[in-house]
C-alpha positions in Angstrom: -0.2 0.0 0.0 1.4 3.2 -1.2 2.1 5.6 1.8 1.1 9.4 1.9 4.0 11.6 1.4 4.0 15.2 2.7 6.1 17.8 3.8 6.5 17.7 7.6 4.8 20.5 9.4 5.5 21.8 13.1 2.6 19.9 14.1 4.3 16.6 13.3 7.1 17.3 15.6 5.9 15.3 18.7 5.0 12.5 16.4 8.5 12.8 14.7 10.5 12.5 18.0 8.3 9.4 19.1 9.4 7.8 15.5 12.9 8.6 15.9 12.9 7.1 19.6 11.5 4.1 18.4 13.9 3.5 15.7 17.3 4.7 17.4 16.5 4.6 21.2 17.6 7.4 23.5 21.4 7.5 21.7 20.3 9.3 18.4 22.9 12.2 18.2 21.1 14.3 15.6 18.8 17.4 16.6 16.9 16.4 13.5 15.0 13.7 15.7 15.5 15.2 19.3 15.5 18.9 19.5 12.2 20.5 18.7 13.3 23.8 18.2 16.1 22.7 15.5 13.4 20.6 14.0 11.2 23.7 13.4 13.8 25.5 11.9 14.6 22.7 9.4 11.1 22.2 8.5 10.9 26.1 7.7 14.1 26.2 6.1 13.7 27.4 1.9 16.7 25.6 1.3 15.9 22.1 2.8 12.9 19.6 2.4 11.6 17.2 5.1 9.1 14.5 4.0 7.1 12.2 6.1 5.1 9.1 5.0 1.8 8.4 6.7 -0.3 5.1 6.8 -3.3 5.6 4.1 -5.7 4.0 6.6 -4.8 5.1 9.8 -2.8 8.4 9.2 -0.1 7.4 11.7 3.3 8.8 11.0 5.3 5.8 9.5 8.6 7.1 8.0 10.7 10.1 7.8 13.7 11.7 5.6 15.0 14.9 4.7 17.6 16.8 2.4 19.3 19.4 4.4 20.6 22.6 2.5 22.0 25.9 3.1 22.0 29.3 1.6 24.8 29.7 -1.0 25.4 26.1 -1.6 24.4 23.6 -4.3 25.1 20.7 -1.8 22.5 18.8 0.2 22.7 16.2 3.0 20.3 13.1 3.3 19.7 12.5 6.8 17.1 11.3 9.1 16.2 8.3 7.4 13.6 6.7 9.7 10.9 4.1 9.3 9.0 2.4 12.4 9.9 -0.9 13.2 6.4 -2.1 12.6 6.3 -0.8 9.0 9.7 -1.8 7.6 10.1 -3.9 4.3 7.5 -1.9 2.7 9.8 0.5 0.4 8.9 3.5 2.7 12.5 4.4 3.2 13.2 4.2 -0.7 10.0 6.1 -1.6 10.7 8.8 0.4 14.4 9.3 -0.7 13.4 9.3 -4.2 10.7 12.0 -3.9 13.3 13.9 -2.1 15.9 13.8 -4.7 13.1 14.3 -7.2 12.3 17.5 -5.9 15.7 18.8 -4.9 18.3 17.2 -7.0 16.8 16.3 -10.3 14.9 19.4 -10.5 18.3 21.4 -10.6 18.4 23.1 -7.0 21.2 21.0 -6.1 24.4 19.6 -7.6 24.8 16.7 -5.3 23.4 15.1 -2.5 25.3 13.0 -0.2 24.5 10.7 2.8 26.4 8.9 5.8 24.9 5.5 6.2 25.2 3.3 9.2 27.0 0.1 8.4 25.6 -2.4 11.4 23.3 -3.9 8.6 23.5 -3.9 4.9 20.0 -2.4 4.7 20.7 1.4 4.6 23.2 0.9 1.8 20.8 -0.8 -0.2 18.3 1.8 0.4 20.3 4.6 -1.0 22.0 2.6 -3.7 18.6 2.0 -5.0 18.0 5.2 -5.3 21.0 6.2 -7.4 23.5 6.9 -4.8 26.9 5.6 -5.1 29.6 4.7 -2.3 32.6 7.3 -1.9 34.3 5.7 0.9 34.3 4.6 4.5 34.4 6.8 7.9 35.6 4.5 10.6 34.4 5.0 14.2 32.7 8.3 13.0 30.0 8.3 15.5 29.2 7.1 19.0 25.6 5.9 19.5 25.3 3.1 22.0 28.9 2.1 20.8 31.3 3.3 18.2 30.0 2.9 14.6 31.7 3.4 11.3 29.5 5.0 8.7 29.6 4.8 4.8 29.6 7.9 2.7 27.6 7.8 -0.5 26.4 10.6 -2.9 24.2 11.2 -5.7 25.1 13.8 -8.6 23.1 15.8 -10.7 23.3 14.8 -14.4 26.6 16.1 -16.0 28.4 17.3 -13.0 30.8 14.4 -12.8 32.1 15.4 -16.3 33.0 18.9 -15.3 35.7 18.0 -12.4 38.8 19.9 -12.7 42.0 17.9 -13.3 44.7 17.4 -10.5 48.2 16.3 -11.7 49.9 15.6 -8.4 48.6 14.2 -4.8 50.6 12.6 -1.9 51.4 9.2 -2.6 49.4 7.5 -0.1 46.3 9.0 -1.6 47.1 7.2 -5.0 45.3 3.7 -3.9 42.0 5.9 -3.1 42.0 7.5 -6.5 42.6 4.2 -8.0 39.5 2.7 -6.1 37.2 5.6 -6.9 38.1 5.1 -10.6 37.1 1.5 -10.7 33.9 2.2 -8.3 32.8 5.3 -9.9 33.9 4.9 -13.5 35.7 8.2 -13.0 39.2 9.1 -14.2 42.4 10.4 -12.8 44.6 10.3 -16.0 48.2 11.4 -15.5 48.1 11.7 -11.8 51.4 11.3 -10.3 52.8 11.2 -6.7 53.9 14.6 -5.3 57.1 14.8 -3.4 56.8 14.7 0.3 57.4 17.8 2.4 59.7 18.4 5.3 58.4 17.0 8.4 57.4 19.6 11.2 59.9 20.4 13.9 59.5 19.5 17.2 58.7 22.7 18.7 55.9 23.2 16.3 54.1 20.1 17.4 54.6 20.9 21.2 52.1 23.9 20.8 49.8 24.2 23.8 46.0 25.3 22.8 43.2 26.8 24.6 39.9 25.3 23.7 37.2 27.9 23.8 33.9 26.5 23.8 31.2 29.6 23.5 29.1 29.0 20.4 27.7 32.1 19.9 31.2 33.9 20.0 32.8 31.4 18.0 30.0 31.8 15.4 30.7 35.6 15.5 34.3 35.6 15.3 34.3 32.9 12.5 31.9 35.3 10.4 34.2 38.2 11.2 37.3 36.4 9.8 35.2 34.6 7.0 32.4 36.7 5.7 32.1 35.0 2.6 32.5 31.2 1.3 36.3 32.1 0.6 39.0 30.3 2.4 36.8 27.6 3.7 34.3 25.0 2.7 32.7 22.3 4.9 28.9 22.0 3.9 26.4 22.2 6.5 28.6 22.7 9.6 29.0 25.7 11.7 32.0 26.2 14.1 31.2 26.0 17.7 34.6 25.3 19.2 37.9 27.6 18.5 41.3 26.3 19.3 44.1 29.0 19.8 47.8 29.0 21.1 48.4 31.2 24.1 50.1 33.9 21.7 46.9 33.7 19.5 48.9 33.4 16.1 46.4 31.2 14.7 42.8 29.9 15.4 41.1 26.6 14.4 37.7 26.5 14.0 35.7 23.1 14.4 32.4 21.6 15.0 32.2 19.4 18.1 29.3 17.1 18.9 29.8 15.8 22.2 26.6 13.5 21.8 28.2 11.6 18.9 31.6 11.7 20.1 33.2 13.4 16.7 34.2 16.5 15.6 35.1 18.2 12.3 37.9 20.6 11.5 36.5 23.5 9.5 39.4 25.8 8.6 42.2 27.9 10.3 42.7 31.8 10.4 44.8 33.4 8.8 44.9 30.5 6.5 44.5 26.8 7.0 48.6 26.6 6.4 49.1 28.3 9.7 47.9 25.6 11.8 49.2 22.6 9.4 52.0 22.2 11.9 50.1 22.0 15.1 47.2 19.2 13.8 48.8 17.0 16.7 48.0 19.4 19.6 44.8 20.0 18.0 43.8 16.4 17.7 45.0 15.7 21.4 42.8 19.0 22.7 39.7 17.8 20.9 40.3 14.3 22.3 40.1 15.5 25.6 37.0 17.4 24.7 35.2 14.3 23.9 35.9 13.6 20.4 36.7 10.1 19.8 36.8 10.8 16.1 38.2 13.8 14.1 37.6 14.3 10.6 38.7 16.8 7.8 37.6 18.0 4.3 40.3 18.8 1.9 40.5 19.7 -1.8 42.1 17.2 -3.7 44.2 19.9 -5.4 45.8 21.1 -2.1 48.6 18.7 -1.7 50.5 20.2 1.1 47.4 20.8 3.3 46.7 16.9 2.4 50.5 15.9 3.3 50.2 17.8 6.5 47.3 15.7 8.0 48.8 12.3 6.4 51.9 13.3 8.3 49.8 13.7 11.6 48.4 10.0 11.4 45.2 11.1 9.5 44.1 8.3 7.1 41.9 9.1 3.8 39.1 7.2 4.0 36.5 8.6 1.3 36.7 10.8 -2.0 34.0 13.1 -3.0 34.4 13.7 -6.5 32.7 17.1 -8.0 31.8 18.3 -4.5 32.2 22.1 -4.9 31.3 24.1 -7.9 34.1 26.6 -8.8 32.8 28.7 -12.1 32.2 26.2 -14.7 34.0 23.4 -12.9 33.8 21.3 -9.8 36.6 20.4 -7.2 37.4 17.0 -6.0 37.5 16.7 -2.1 39.2 14.0 0.5 37.6 13.1 3.7 40.7 12.2 6.1 39.9 11.1 9.7 41.7 10.0 12.8 40.2 8.0 15.7 41.6 7.9 19.2 39.6 4.8 19.9 40.3 1.1 18.7 38.9 0.7 15.0 36.9 -2.7 14.8 35.5 -3.7 11.8 34.5 -7.1 12.5 30.7 -6.3 13.1 30.5 -4.1 9.8 28.2 -5.0 7.1 29.5 -4.0 3.9 27.7 -4.3 0.5 30.0 -5.5 -2.4 30.2 -1.9 -4.1 31.6 -0.6 -0.7 34.0 -3.4 0.1 37.0 -1.9 -2.2 37.0 1.1 -0.3 37.0 -0.8 3.4 40.0 -2.6 1.9 41.6 0.5 0.7 41.3 2.0 4.2 42.5 -1.0 6.0 45.8 -1.1 3.9 46.2 2.9 4.3 45.9 2.5 8.1 48.3 -0.2 8.2 50.8 1.6 6.3 50.2 4.7 8.5 50.0 3.2 11.9 51.8 -0.5 11.9 55.8 -0.6 12.1 57.6 -1.7 8.8 59.9 -4.7 8.8 63.2 -2.5 9.4 61.3 -0.9 12.6 60.4 -4.0 13.9 63.7 -5.4 13.7 65.3 -2.7 15.5 
């Protein structure tokens, strides 16, 4: 029986909270299903679309999903897919996802939509795959629900977008396997890309920087907007900083989004420029770990090889590649997702569909190359 699909309304918020509790329990770390004020803002947001599914017989709210967008950006995030346990296996998630993509992506409002998908079972991967999303990589230990879970990154692009990617000639050598994996899985090309020379490592004095962590969200947002009034110099879609890290002399500032409920953090940018903090990623990561982030990630343009090399040198591992993520004139830039976890990564309980498996294999190999000693080191 086909569901009745309509835009979510503020009058649905109480039912929506009950739905998300029934699906995820008390550990769902996303405001979309738990915070009435944030839910009302998303429902009213002209750049986003939230749809609900109702039983045609009873009118009961049985499913929910949204695409979250933002002003000035042509990328959206598919989030909050939830189907009541009593109404699963009826295609509700797929129906909502397809309707969202038809209205937001196929209509030309967005260039791409991404989703971070749970890997505790194969079901979520199949839902997005059936709706035209393709795997971009793995995000290990990305969120803390009842325990640490790894997520899969998927995306769906508007027609013709992937054909307008800007070429890259050099990348750090550890990224080459990820590019080859993307070529195989996505059918895109990186012709002529070569390994760039490795930069000199940071000195010991640079990595010993002491940092202050400022958690005053309104202040951090104001200061961030003062430094970055436009989109120039930063790009991290759908993330607003709520934490500021700076040394005692204030020579640089690192802006981040910290989600304590989910135990994760996204590094957004630095002032006066990202390169100013490149040598201080180790103390930044340690400070965020003390603040509760067991997982720290960064989104870096594939063309910025020095920034990529800096993250790789500090133990970050590339787990995903988002092609044609950011529009720039008539072309699009590819981005790399790099992450570092302070907690043990365990993939034994992960359910991976065949299209995602090459990314998992690639990540495991990259992690081993980064964190396990080589034979000469063992011999010493």
